[in-house]
N, CA, C, O and the ligand as a Tripos MOL2 file, in Angstrom:
@<TRIPOS>MOLECULE
protein
  233   231    59     0     0
PROTEIN
NO_CHARGES

@<TRIPOS>ATOM
      1 N          18.6370    0.8060  -18.8780 N.3       1 MET1
      2 CA         17.4960    1.5600  -19.3880 C.3       1 MET1
      3 C          16.4790    0.6500  -20.0720 C.2       1 MET1
      4 O          15.3600    1.0760  -20.3580 O.2       1 MET1
      5 N          16.8580   -0.5890  -20.3350 N.am      2 SER2
      6 CA         15.9300   -1.4740  -21.0150 C.3       2 SER2
      7 C          15.0140   -2.2020  -20.0340 C.2       2 SER2
      8 O          14.1000   -2.9240  -20.4350 O.2       2 SER2
      9 N          15.2710   -2.0040  -18.7610 N.am      3 ASP3
     10 CA         14.4020   -2.6390  -17.7700 C.3       3 ASP3
     11 C          12.9770   -2.1120  -17.8800 C.2       3 ASP3
     12 O          12.7380   -0.9940  -18.3350 O.2       3 ASP3
     13 N          12.0510   -2.9380  -17.4560 N.am      4 GLN4
     14 CA         10.6820   -2.4550  -17.4260 C.3       4 GLN4
     15 C          10.5740   -1.3300  -16.4130 C.2       4 GLN4
     16 O          11.3560   -1.2430  -15.4660 O.2       4 GLN4
     17 N           9.6100   -0.4920  -16.6260 N.am      5 ASN5
     18 CA          9.4270    0.6510  -15.7380 C.3       5 ASN5
     19 C           9.3640    0.2080  -14.2860 C.2       5 ASN5
     20 O           8.6320   -0.7100  -13.9160 O.2       5 ASN5
     21 N          10.1300    0.8710  -13.5110 N.am      6 LYS6
     22 CA         10.1110    0.5270  -12.0970 C.3       6 LYS6
     23 C           9.3180    1.5850  -11.3420 C.2       6 LYS6
     24 O           9.6840    2.7600  -11.3080 O.2       6 LYS6
     25 N           8.2350    1.1370  -10.7460 N.am      7 ILE7
     26 CA          7.4110    2.0530   -9.9760 C.3       7 ILE7
     27 C           7.9130    2.0540   -8.5440 C.2       7 ILE7
     28 O           8.1940    1.0010   -7.9710 O.2       7 ILE7
     29 N           8.0190    3.2110   -7.9900 N.am      8 ALA8
     30 CA          8.4000    3.2910   -6.5830 C.3       8 ALA8
     31 C           7.3580    2.5490   -5.7750 C.2       8 ALA8
     32 O           6.2260    3.0070   -5.6180 O.2       8 ALA8
     33 N           7.7470    1.4220   -5.2750 N.am      9 GLU9
     34 CA          6.7750    0.5320   -4.6670 C.3       9 GLU9
     35 C           7.3280    0.0700   -3.3330 C.2       9 GLU9
     36 O           8.5060   -0.2680   -3.2220 O.2       9 GLU9
     37 N           6.4880    0.0580   -2.3420 N.am     10 SER10
     38 CA          6.9560   -0.4200   -1.0560 C.3      10 SER10
     39 C           5.8990   -1.3230   -0.4490 C.2      10 SER10
     40 O           4.7500   -1.3560   -0.8870 O.2      10 SER10
     41 N           6.3070   -2.0290    0.5360 N.am     11 ILE11
     42 CA          5.4220   -2.9960    1.1660 C.3      11 ILE11
     43 C           5.3490   -2.7050    2.6480 C.2      11 ILE11
     44 O           6.3670   -2.4640    3.2970 O.2      11 ILE11
     45 N           4.1470   -2.7290    3.1750 N.am     12 GLU12
     46 CA          4.0020   -2.5660    4.6100 C.3      12 GLU12
     47 C           3.2620   -3.7790    5.1560 C.2      12 GLU12
     48 O           2.1910   -4.1440    4.6700 O.2      12 GLU12
     49 N           3.8430   -4.3840    6.1560 N.am     13 TYR13
     50 CA          3.1980   -5.5310    6.7810 C.3      13 TYR13
     51 C           2.3820   -5.0630    7.9660 C.2      13 TYR13
     52 O           2.8490   -4.2900    8.8020 O.2      13 TYR13
     53 N           1.1700   -5.5410    8.0200 N.am     14 VAL14
     54 CA          0.2950   -5.1250    9.1070 C.3      14 VAL14
     55 C          -0.1730   -6.3420    9.8870 C.2      14 VAL14
     56 O          -0.1560   -7.4680    9.3890 O.2      14 VAL14
     57 N          -0.5830   -6.0950   11.1040 N.am     15 SER15
     58 CA         -1.0740   -7.1730   11.9490 C.3      15 SER15
     59 C          -2.3110   -7.8140   11.3400 C.2      15 SER15
     60 O          -3.0920   -7.1610   10.6480 O.2      15 SER15
     61 N          -2.4740   -9.1040   11.6090 N.am     16 LYS16
     62 CA         -3.6210   -9.8010   11.0230 C.3      16 LYS16
     63 C          -4.9460   -9.2990   11.5890 C.2      16 LYS16
     64 O          -6.0110   -9.5860   11.0410 O.2      16 LYS16
     65 N          -4.8770   -8.5620   12.6690 N.am     17 ASN17
     66 CA         -6.1080   -8.0170   13.2380 C.3      17 ASN17
     67 C          -6.5180   -6.6990   12.5890 C.2      17 ASN17
     68 O          -7.5860   -6.1530   12.8700 O.2      17 ASN17
     69 N          -5.6690   -6.2160   11.7390 N.am     18 THR18
     70 CA         -5.9670   -4.9460   11.0850 C.3      18 THR18
     71 C          -7.0510   -5.1290   10.0400 C.2      18 THR18
     72 O          -7.0110   -6.0660    9.2430 O.2      18 THR18
     73 N          -8.0100   -4.2320   10.0510 N.am     19 ASP19
     74 CA         -9.0630   -4.3560    9.0500 C.3      19 ASP19
     75 C          -9.0250   -3.2140    8.0450 C.2      19 ASP19
     76 O          -9.4020   -3.3700    6.8830 O.2      19 ASP19
     77 N          -8.5610   -2.0620    8.5220 N.am     20 ILE20
     78 CA         -8.5270   -0.8970    7.6500 C.3      20 ILE20
     79 C          -7.1300   -0.2890    7.6990 C.2      20 ILE20
     80 O          -6.5590   -0.1110    8.7750 O.2      20 ILE20
     81 N          -6.6010    0.0200    6.5600 N.am     21 VAL21
     82 CA         -5.3080    0.6950    6.5190 C.3      21 VAL21
     83 C          -5.4880    2.0480    5.8400 C.2      21 VAL21
     84 O          -6.3720    2.2460    5.0070 O.2      21 VAL21
     85 N          -4.6180    2.9610    6.2290 N.am     22 MET22
     86 CA         -4.6510    4.2820    5.6380 C.3      22 MET22
     87 C          -3.3670    4.4740    4.8630 C.2      22 MET22
     88 O          -2.2910    4.1030    5.3320 O.2      22 MET22
     89 N          -3.4720    5.0400    3.6980 N.am     23 CYS23
     90 CA         -2.2710    5.3690    2.9360 C.3      23 CYS23
     91 C          -2.3620    6.8020    2.4560 C.2      23 CYS23
     92 O          -3.3710    7.2430    1.9070 O.2      23 CYS23
     93 N          -1.2730    7.5090    2.6810 N.am     24 ASP24
     94 CA         -1.2110    8.8650    2.1250 C.3      24 ASP24
     95 C           0.0510    9.0280    1.2950 C.2      24 ASP24
     96 O           0.4680   10.1410    0.9770 O.2      24 ASP24
     97 N           0.6420    7.9070    0.9560 N.am     25 GLY25
     98 CA          1.8150    7.9470    0.0830 C.3      25 GLY25
     99 C           3.1040    8.2790    0.7910 C.2      25 GLY25
    100 O           4.1700    8.3020    0.1750 O.2      25 GLY25
    101 N           3.0160    8.5360    2.0730 N.am     26 GLY26
    102 CA          4.2190    8.8900    2.7910 C.3      26 GLY26
    103 C           4.6110   10.3290    2.5140 C.2      26 GLY26
    104 O           3.8490   11.0980    1.9270 O.2      26 GLY26
    105 N           5.8000   10.6720    2.9410 N.am     27 SER27
    106 CA          6.2250   12.0550    2.7730 C.3      27 SER27
    107 C           6.9220   12.2420    1.4370 C.2      27 SER27
    108 O           7.2660   11.2700    0.7650 O.2      27 SER27
    109 N           7.1220   13.4490    1.0690 N.am     28 GLY28
    110 CA          7.8730   13.7380   -0.1510 C.3      28 GLY28
    111 C           7.0120   13.6820   -1.3920 C.2      28 GLY28
    112 O           5.8000   13.8940   -1.3350 O.2      28 GLY28
    113 N           7.6360   13.3990   -2.4970 N.am     29 ASN29
    114 CA          6.9610   13.4870   -3.7940 C.3      29 ASN29
    115 C           5.8440   12.4760   -3.9650 C.2      29 ASN29
    116 O           4.9390   12.6790   -4.7740 O.2      29 ASN29
    117 N           5.9000   11.4030   -3.2210 N.am     30 LEU30
    118 CA          4.9230   10.3440   -3.4340 C.3      30 LEU30
    119 C           3.6190   10.5850   -2.6940 C.2      30 LEU30
    120 O           2.6790    9.8000   -2.8190 O.2      30 LEU30
    121 N           3.5540   11.6360   -1.9440 N.am     31 GLY31
    122 CA          2.3690   11.8810   -1.1380 C.3      31 GLY31
    123 C           1.1090   12.0190   -1.9830 C.2      31 GLY31
    124 O           1.1660   12.4830   -3.1220 O.2      31 GLY31
    125 N          -0.0020   11.6250   -1.4360 N.am     32 HIS32
    126 CA         -1.2950   11.7700   -2.1010 C.3      32 HIS32
    127 C          -2.3500   11.9130   -1.0140 C.2      32 HIS32
    128 O          -2.0690   11.6630    0.1580 O.2      32 HIS32
    129 N          -3.5610   12.3110   -1.3900 N.am     33 PRO33
    130 CA         -4.6000   12.4590   -0.3630 C.3      33 PRO33
    131 C          -4.7930   11.1570    0.4120 C.2      33 PRO33
    132 O          -4.6970   10.0700   -0.1590 O.2      33 PRO33
    133 N          -5.0570   11.2660    1.6780 N.am     34 ALA34
    134 CA         -5.2270   10.0700    2.5010 C.3      34 ALA34
    135 C          -6.4090    9.2520    2.0110 C.2      34 ALA34
    136 O          -7.5030    9.7720    1.7930 O.2      34 ALA34
    137 N          -6.1650    7.9760    1.8460 N.am     35 VAL35
    138 CA         -7.2420    7.0680    1.4560 C.3      35 VAL35
    139 C          -7.2350    5.8810    2.3980 C.2      35 VAL35
    140 O          -6.2000    5.5140    2.9550 O.2      35 VAL35
    141 N          -8.3910    5.2940    2.5650 N.am     36 TYR36
    142 CA         -8.5290    4.1620    3.4670 C.3      36 TYR36
    143 C          -8.9480    2.9310    2.6900 C.2      36 TYR36
    144 O          -9.7840    3.0010    1.7890 O.2      36 TYR36
    145 N          -8.3600    1.8080    3.0470 N.am     37 PHE37
    146 CA         -8.7020    0.5600    2.3860 C.3      37 PHE37
    147 C          -9.1110   -0.4690    3.4330 C.2      37 PHE37
    148 O          -8.5130   -0.5690    4.5040 O.2      37 PHE37
    149 N         -10.1260   -1.2160    3.0990 N.am     38 LYS38
    150 CA        -10.6060   -2.2320    4.0220 C.3      38 LYS38
    151 C         -10.1700   -3.6010    3.5130 C.2      38 LYS38
    152 O         -10.3510   -3.9180    2.3380 O.2      38 LYS38
    153 N          -9.6030   -4.4030    4.3910 N.am     39 PHE39
    154 CA         -9.1460   -5.7220    3.9780 C.3      39 PHE39
    155 C         -10.3200   -6.6460    3.6660 C.2      39 PHE39
    156 O         -10.2970   -7.3790    2.6770 O.2      39 PHE39
    157 N         -11.3360   -6.6060    4.5100 N.am     40 GLY40
    158 CA        -12.3890   -7.5790    4.3110 C.3      40 GLY40
    159 C         -11.7980   -8.9700    4.3500 C.2      40 GLY40
    160 O         -11.1640   -9.3460    5.3350 O.2      40 GLY40
    161 N         -11.9960   -9.7370    3.2970 N.am     41 LYS41
    162 CA        -11.4570  -11.0930    3.2830 C.3      41 LYS41
    163 C         -10.1250  -11.1640    2.5630 C.2      41 LYS41
    164 O          -9.5150  -12.2290    2.4690 O.2      41 LYS41
    165 N          -9.6740  -10.0200    2.0510 N.am     42 LYS42
    166 CA         -8.4170  -10.0430    1.3080 C.3      42 LYS42
    167 C          -7.2320  -10.1150    2.2500 C.2      42 LYS42
    168 O          -7.3250   -9.7470    3.4210 O.2      42 LYS42
    169 N          -6.1240  -10.5910    1.7260 N.am     43 LYS43
    170 CA         -4.9070  -10.6710    2.5310 C.3      43 LYS43
    171 C          -3.9270   -9.5910    2.1520 C.2      43 LYS43
    172 O          -2.9670   -9.3300    2.8780 O.2      43 LYS43
    173 N          -4.1590   -8.9740    1.0430 N.am     44 GLU44
    174 CA         -3.3050   -7.8600    0.6820 C.3      44 GLU44
    175 C          -4.0650   -6.8260   -0.1270 C.2      44 GLU44
    176 O          -5.0430   -7.1190   -0.8150 O.2      44 GLU44
    177 N          -3.5730   -5.6180   -0.0130 N.am     45 ILE45
    178 CA         -4.2180   -4.4850   -0.6590 C.3      45 ILE45
    179 C          -3.1310   -3.6760   -1.3430 C.2      45 ILE45
    180 O          -2.0390   -3.5000   -0.8020 O.2      45 ILE45
    181 N          -3.4320   -3.1960   -2.5110 N.am     46 VAL46
    182 CA         -2.4920   -2.3150   -3.1880 C.3      46 VAL46
    183 C          -3.1340   -0.9460   -3.3190 C.2      46 VAL46
    184 O          -4.2470   -0.8020   -3.8250 O.2      46 VAL46
    185 N          -2.4120    0.0400   -2.8550 N.am     47 CYS47
    186 CA         -2.9180    1.4010   -2.9560 C.3      47 CYS47
    187 C          -2.9740    1.7960   -4.4240 C.2      47 CYS47
    188 O          -1.9850    1.6620   -5.1450 O.2      47 CYS47
    189 N          -4.1150    2.2790   -4.8610 N.am     48 ASN48
    190 CA         -4.2100    2.6190   -6.2820 C.3      48 ASN48
    191 C          -3.6420    3.9870   -6.6070 C.2      48 ASN48
    192 O          -3.6470    4.3970   -7.7680 O.2      48 ASN48
    193 N          -3.1560    4.7000   -5.6080 N.am     49 TYR49
    194 CA         -2.4450    5.9450   -5.8920 C.3      49 TYR49
    195 C          -0.9600    5.6910   -6.0910 C.2      49 TYR49
    196 O          -0.3710    6.1310   -7.0780 O.2      49 TYR49
    197 N          -0.3660    4.9820   -5.1500 N.am     50 CYS50
    198 CA          1.0940    4.9040   -5.1500 C.3      50 CYS50
    199 C           1.6050    3.4690   -5.2450 C.2      50 CYS50
    200 O           2.8110    3.2320   -5.1730 O.2      50 CYS50
    201 N           0.7020    2.5220   -5.4070 N.am     51 ASN51
    202 CA          1.0850    1.1060   -5.5590 C.3      51 ASN51
    203 C           1.7220    0.5070   -4.3180 C.2      51 ASN51
    204 O           2.3140   -0.5700   -4.3780 O.2      51 ASN51
    205 N           1.6040    1.1910   -3.2130 N.am     52 LYS52
    206 CA          2.1080    0.6040   -1.9940 C.3      52 LYS52
    207 C           1.2670   -0.6140   -1.6430 C.2      52 LYS52
    208 O           0.0470   -0.6240   -1.8080 O.2      52 LYS52
    209 N           1.9550   -1.6370   -1.1560 N.am     53 LYS53
    210 CA          1.2660   -2.8870   -0.8480 C.3      53 LYS53
    211 C           1.1400   -3.0490    0.6550 C.2      53 LYS53
    212 O           2.1020   -2.8410    1.3940 O.2      53 LYS53
    213 N          -0.0320   -3.4130    1.0950 N.am     54 PHE54
    214 CA         -0.2530   -3.7430    2.5080 C.3      54 PHE54
    215 C          -0.5410   -5.2260    2.5810 C.2      54 PHE54
    216 O          -1.4660   -5.7280    1.9410 O.2      54 PHE54
    217 N           0.2590   -5.9180    3.3660 N.am     55 ILE55
    218 CA          0.0990   -7.3640    3.4690 C.3      55 ILE55
    219 C          -0.1300   -7.7460    4.9190 C.2      55 ILE55
    220 O           0.5710   -7.2920    5.8240 O.2      55 ILE55
    221 N          -1.1250   -8.5860    5.1150 N.am     56 LYS56
    222 CA         -1.4110   -9.0560    6.4650 C.3      56 LYS56
    223 C          -0.4290  -10.1280    6.8670 C.2      56 LYS56
    224 O          -0.1980  -11.0950    6.1410 O.2      56 LYS56
    225 N           0.1360   -9.9400    8.0250 N.am     57 LYS57
    226 CA          1.0190  -10.9810    8.5760 C.3      57 LYS57
    227 C           0.1870  -12.0930    9.1840 C.2      57 LYS57
    228 O          -0.8950  -11.8530    9.7200 O.2      57 LYS57
    229 N           0.6900  -13.2920    9.0970 N.am     58 ASP58
    230 CA          0.0070  -14.4080    9.7570 C.3      58 ASP58
    231 C           0.4160  -14.4910   11.2040 C.2      58 ASP58
    232 O          -0.0530  -15.3680   11.9290 O.2      58 ASP58
    233 ZN         -0.7450    5.1850   -1.3340 Zn       59 ZN59
@<TRIPOS>BOND
     1     1     2 1
     2     2     3 1
     3     3     4 2
     4     3     5 am
     5     5     6 1
     6     6     7 1
     7     7     8 2
     8     7     9 am
     9     9    10 1
    10    10    11 1
    11    11    12 2
    12    11    13 am
    13    13    14 1
    14    14    15 1
    15    15    16 2
    16    15    17 am
    17    17    18 1
    18    18    19 1
    19    19    20 2
    20    19    21 am
    21    21    22 1
    22    22    23 1
    23    23    24 2
    24    23    25 am
    25    25    26 1
    26    26    27 1
    27    27    28 2
    28    27    29 am
    29    29    30 1
    30    30    31 1
    31    31    32 2
    32    31    33 am
    33    33    34 1
    34    34    35 1
    35    35    36 2
    36    35    37 am
    37    37    38 1
    38    38    39 1
    39    39    40 2
    40    39    41 am
    41    41    42 1
    42    42    43 1
    43    43    44 2
    44    43    45 am
    45    45    46 1
    46    46    47 1
    47    47    48 2
    48    47    49 am
    49    49    50 1
    50    50    51 1
    51    51    52 2
    52    51    53 am
    53    53    54 1
    54    54    55 1
    55    55    56 2
    56    55    57 am
    57    57    58 1
    58    58    59 1
    59    59    60 2
    60    59    61 am
    61    61    62 1
    62    62    63 1
    63    63    64 2
    64    63    65 am
    65    65    66 1
    66    66    67 1
    67    67    68 2
    68    67    69 am
    69    69    70 1
    70    70    71 1
    71    71    72 2
    72    71    73 am
    73    73    74 1
    74    74    75 1
    75    75    76 2
    76    75    77 am
    77    77    78 1
    78    78    79 1
    79    79    80 2
    80    79    81 am
    81    81    82 1
    82    82    83 1
    83    83    84 2
    84    83    85 am
    85    85    86 1
    86    86    87 1
    87    87    88 2
    88    87    89 am
    89    89    90 1
    90    90    91 1
    91    91    92 2
    92    91    93 am
    93    93    94 1
    94    94    95 1
    95    95    96 2
    96    95    97 am
    97    97    98 1
    98    98    99 1
    99    99   100 2
   100    99   101 am
   101   101   102 1
   102   102   103 1
   103   103   104 2
   104   103   105 am
   105   105   106 1
   106   106   107 1
   107   107   108 2
   108   107   109 am
   109   109   110 1
   110   110   111 1
   111   111   112 2
   112   111   113 am
   113   113   114 1
   114   114   115 1
   115   115   116 2
   116   115   117 am
   117   117   118 1
   118   118   119 1
   119   119   120 2
   120   119   121 am
   121   121   122 1
   122   122   123 1
   123   123   124 2
   124   123   125 am
   125   125   126 1
   126   126   127 1
   127   127   128 2
   128   127   129 am
   129   129   130 1
   130   130   131 1
   131   131   132 2
   132   131   133 am
   133   133   134 1
   134   134   135 1
   135   135   136 2
   136   135   137 am
   137   137   138 1
   138   138   139 1
   139   139   140 2
   140   139   141 am
   141   141   142 1
   142   142   143 1
   143   143   144 2
   144   143   145 am
   145   145   146 1
   146   146   147 1
   147   147   148 2
   148   147   149 am
   149   149   150 1
   150   150   151 1
   151   151   152 2
   152   151   153 am
   153   153   154 1
   154   154   155 1
   155   155   156 2
   156   155   157 am
   157   157   158 1
   158   158   159 1
   159   159   160 2
   160   159   161 am
   161   161   162 1
   162   162   163 1
   163   163   164 2
   164   163   165 am
   165   165   166 1
   166   166   167 1
   167   167   168 2
   168   167   169 am
   169   169   170 1
   170   170   171 1
   171   171   172 2
   172   171   173 am
   173   173   174 1
   174   174   175 1
   175   175   176 2
   176   175   177 am
   177   177   178 1
   178   178   179 1
   179   179   180 2
   180   179   181 am
   181   181   182 1
   182   182   183 1
   183   183   184 2
   184   183   185 am
   185   185   186 1
   186   186   187 1
   187   187   188 2
   188   187   189 am
   189   189   190 1
   190   190   191 1
   191   191   192 2
   192   191   193 am
   193   193   194 1
   194   194   195 1
   195   195   196 2
   196   195   197 am
   197   197   198 1
   198   198   199 1
   199   199   200 2
   200   199   201 am
   201   201   202 1
   202   202   203 1
   203   203   204 2
   204   203   205 am
   205   205   206 1
   206   206   207 1
   207   207   208 2
   208   207   209 am
   209   209   210 1
   210   210   211 1
   211   211   212 2
   212   211   213 am
   213   213   214 1
   214   214   215 1
   215   215   216 2
   216   215   217 am
   217   217   218 1
   218   218   219 1
   219   219   220 2
   220   219   221 am
   221   221   222 1
   222   222   223 1
   223   223   224 2
   224   223   225 am
   225   225   226 1
   226   226   227 1
   227   227   228 2
   228   227   229 am
   229   229   230 1
   230   230   231 1
   231   231   232 2
@<TRIPOS>SUBSTRUCTURE
     1 MET1         2 RESIDUE 1 A MET
     2 SER2         6 RESIDUE 1 A SER
     3 ASP3        10 RESIDUE 1 A ASP
     4 GLN4        14 RESIDUE 1 A GLN
     5 ASN5        18 RESIDUE 1 A ASN
     6 LYS6        22 RESIDUE 1 A LYS
     7 ILE7        26 RESIDUE 1 A ILE
     8 ALA8        30 RESIDUE 1 A ALA
     9 GLU9        34 RESIDUE 1 A GLU
    10 SER10       38 RESIDUE 1 A SER
    11 ILE11       42 RESIDUE 1 A ILE
    12 GLU12       46 RESIDUE 1 A GLU
    13 TYR13       50 RESIDUE 1 A TYR
    14 VAL14       54 RESIDUE 1 A VAL
    15 SER15       58 RESIDUE 1 A SER
    16 LYS16       62 RESIDUE 1 A LYS
    17 ASN17       66 RESIDUE 1 A ASN
    18 THR18       70 RESIDUE 1 A THR
    19 ASP19       74 RESIDUE 1 A ASP
    20 ILE20       78 RESIDUE 1 A ILE
    21 VAL21       82 RESIDUE 1 A VAL
    22 MET22       86 RESIDUE 1 A MET
    23 CYS23       90 RESIDUE 1 A CYS
    24 ASP24       94 RESIDUE 1 A ASP
    25 GLY25       98 RESIDUE 1 A GLY
    26 GLY26      102 RESIDUE 1 A GLY
    27 SER27      106 RESIDUE 1 A SER
    28 GLY28      110 RESIDUE 1 A GLY
    29 ASN29      114 RESIDUE 1 A ASN
    30 LEU30      118 RESIDUE 1 A LEU
    31 GLY31      122 RESIDUE 1 A GLY
    32 HIS32      126 RESIDUE 1 A HIS
    33 PRO33      130 RESIDUE 1 A PRO
    34 ALA34      134 RESIDUE 1 A ALA
    35 VAL35      138 RESIDUE 1 A VAL
    36 TYR36      142 RESIDUE 1 A TYR
    37 PHE37      146 RESIDUE 1 A PHE
    38 LYS38      150 RESIDUE 1 A LYS
    39 PHE39      154 RESIDUE 1 A PHE
    40 GLY40      158 RESIDUE 1 A GLY
    41 LYS41      162 RESIDUE 1 A LYS
    42 LYS42      166 RESIDUE 1 A LYS
    43 LYS43      170 RESIDUE 1 A LYS
    44 GLU44      174 RESIDUE 1 A GLU
    45 ILE45      178 RESIDUE 1 A ILE
    46 VAL46      182 RESIDUE 1 A VAL
    47 CYS47      186 RESIDUE 1 A CYS
    48 ASN48      190 RESIDUE 1 A ASN
    49 TYR49      194 RESIDUE 1 A TYR
    50 CYS50      198 RESIDUE 1 A CYS
    51 ASN51      202 RESIDUE 1 A ASN
    52 LYS52      206 RESIDUE 1 A LYS
    53 LYS53      210 RESIDUE 1 A LYS
    54 PHE54      214 RESIDUE 1 A PHE
    55 ILE55      218 RESIDUE 1 A ILE
    56 LYS56      222 RESIDUE 1 A LYS
    57 LYS57      226 RESIDUE 1 A LYS
    58 ASP58      230 RESIDUE 1 A ASP
    59 ZN59       233 GROUP 0 **** ****
């Protein structure tokens, strides 16, 4: 119980050609309205609803 708060967090690896990812939190309690994130020059994106991480594969 003394551990720091653990947020349900997951990582999804996407192709390096991907420019836009969609996150809706998945099914169940973590679901949230669908949002879209653009990579632009970034290599990873964190969903600000559910903290899911999208990482571009090399
Ligand atoms: Zn999300």
